[in-house]
N, C-alpha and C positions, 0 to 999 in steps of 0.2 A: 589370552588364547590357550585352548585346550591342547594337551599333548596328545597325539595320535599314537595308539598302540593296537590298531586293527591287525596290523601283520603279525604282531606279537600274539594276539589272540588266536589267530588262525594257525600259527605254528604250534601253539600250545594244544589245540584241538588235534592236530595230526599226530603229535607225540602221545597223546594220553590215550587215544585209539588203540595203541600198541601195548599199553600196560594193563588195561582193564581197570578203570577207576570205579569204586563201588557205586552202584546205581543210586542208593539212596544220598543224593546229593542235589542241593539247589541254594540259590541265593533266597534265603526266606524273606529278608526284608531289604528294601532300597529306598533312599531318598535323594535329594539332590547331592546331599553331601555325606552320606553313611550307607553301609551294606553290612549284610551278615550272611556268611558263608557256612553252611551246616552239612556235614556228612556223618554217616553211621554205617557201622558194620559189626557183625557178630563173628567171632573167631574161636577156634577150639582150644586154644591155650588158656592157662588159670590167669587170674587176675595178677598174680605175683610175676608170671613170664612176661605178661604184656607190659607190665611197668618196668621190669628190668630192660625190655628191648626198647621202650618208649624213651628212657634216660641215657640210651646210647645211640643217639642220632648218627655217629659215624658209621654204623652198620647198616643203616636203612635209608637215610636221607638221600635224596637223588642228586648226584654230583652236577648235574646241568642246572641245579639251583643253588649253587654255591659260588662264592666270589673267587675262590681259588682254584675251582674246577675238580675239586676232590672231597668227597664227604668225610674222608678220614681225617680231615684237618678241624672237624667238628666236635665239640665237647659241650656237656649240659651238666651243670652242678644243681642237683634236684632239692634245693633248700631255698627259702626266702631270701632274695637278693642275690641269687646265684644266676650265673650267666650262661645263656645259650650262646656260645661264641665259635669264631673260627679263627684259625691261624692262617695267616699268608706267609708261606714258608720263604725263606730266603733262597735264592737260585743263584748257582754259579754259572758263569759263561764264560766265553773266551775273551770278552772284553772286560770282566769283571763279575761282581756279585751284587744282588739287590739284598736290602735289609729286610728283616722278619717284620711283618705287620700283623694286625688283627682286625676282626669285625665283632660288634655285638649285635646279634640278630634279635634277641628277645632277652627280657630279665624275668626271673622268676618271683612272683608275688605270693604264690601258695602252691605247696608240695604236699599232697597226702598220699603216701605210698599205697598202691594198688586200688586207690579210690579216684583221684583227680589231680590234675596238674593245670595251673594258670600261670600264664606269662603274658607280659606286655611288651609291645614293641612292633615296628613297622617292616614288614618282610619285603625282600625284593625292591622292585621300584618304588614302593611306598616309603623307603627310606629316606627319600629327598622331599617328602611332603610333610608338612606339619599337622599331620593326623595322628589318632590314637587308635592303636590296635590291641585288641585283647583276644588271646588265643587259650579257649579252654577245651580241655580233653578230659571227659569222664570216663571212668570204667566201672561197669556194673555187671555183677553176676546175674545171668538169665538161664533159663532151663536148658538152652541149647549150648552155651558156653559163656562167654565174656563178651559183652557188648561195649564197643567204643563210640562215643559221640564226640565229634571234632567240629569245633565252632569258633569261626574267627570273626570278631564283631570289629568293624573300621568306622570312624567318623572323625570328621573334620574338614577344613578346607584343603582342597586339592586341585592340581591342574589337569588331572585326567577327567575323562568323561565316565561318570560312575557306572552307567550302563555297560561300558566296555570294559573297564578295570575291574569291575565286581566280577565279570564272567572269567576273566583270565585269572584273576586271584584264586577263584572258585576251582578252577581247572587244576591249578598247581596244588592247592589243598587237597584236593581229590588225589593226586597224584602221590602226595606225600603219605596219605592214609593208607592207599593201595600199596605203596612200598613197604609200609609197616606191617600191614596186616597180611600179606602174602605168606611170609615164612611161619606166621603164627597159625595158619590153616583157617581160610576164610570159609564159613559156614553158610552165611547169608547176608545179603545187604538189607538191613532193617529199614523199614519205612521212614521217612522224614517226618518228624513231628514238629509243630509249631511251637515256638518259645512260650512258655507260661507267662502270661501277663500278670501285671502287679494286681489286677481285680481278682485273681482267682490263686494267687501265690500262697495266701493263708490256708486255703484248703490243701494245696500240694505239699504243705509242711505239717499237716495234722491239725491245725488251728483253725478250721473253717466251721466247725459246729460247736463252738463255744456257746454256752447258754448265757443270755442276757442277765445282767445283775438286776436285782430289784431297785425300783425308783426310790429315790430318797426324798422325805419331806423336806420343807423348807428349812428345818433346823438342822439338817445335815446328818441326821441319825435316823435308822429304821425305825419305824412306828412299832409300839408293842402294847400289849393289853396291861391295863392298871394292874399293880400288885404282883406282876411276874418279875422274877429277877432278871437283871441286866445280862445280856449275853456276854459269855467270857471272850474276851479279845485275844485271839491267837496271833503270834508274831508271823509276820510275811515270810514266806520262804524265800530262800537266797536265789537270785536270779540264775536262770539255766543257761549254761553256755550254749552258743548256737551250734547245732548239729551239722554233719556233712549235708544232710537232706536240706537244711536251711540255706546253707551256702551254695550247694549246687543243684537246688530243686528245679531250677530253670533249665537243668539238662536232664531230669529224669532220673537221677542217681539214688541210690538207697543209702541209709545209715548203716555202718557195719554193726554187728551184733554187739 
């Protein structure tokens, strides 16, 4: 039986109206067991200032979306394997005290300062489900300022109705990006862009215009006129390490100079 969260979705909608969620937001993809939430915004701050704010969630993450009720208990270690975690403080009371606890919200798999942050984990109610969630936040310099793309990709078996949970999660993602962006000076909500598919990923990374190699005869060597010297065989160049464009091309980021 599916879990019902319609009341939760309605409550989120009311709360989001009061904080102004970036308009460029939507569930860009949805299936019976997956969805993608995508938000974009352009801010006045520099990529460095955006990065420093991003890795300090205790200063902007909304407290109503924490387990302890206070975003000041959040920390994020911006390195591979680093934890986006929350401390559950001990509480003293008239009848005794509780012990300190903790929560892992997400784990960092890639941190590229001032360019992109990618984490894996199941946020909020998704923590109880055997799904996989990937949050990618891309930072790009544009003419007007700095562009942020915030994409949460969730897939796997879940007891929630995807149509309902995807809208609720999308609303929370928009609330978090709005909270992050407001102090940085929102210039505009960038239009949402469909994720680049595998069929045109090569073009996005600058590899789409390669010239086809000449066909080889059955001998496996290029044909040549009689009496002409054999062409000199040059060593193959060392393989090039993937650029940020290659790794985050699906979000439209640019490689650093």
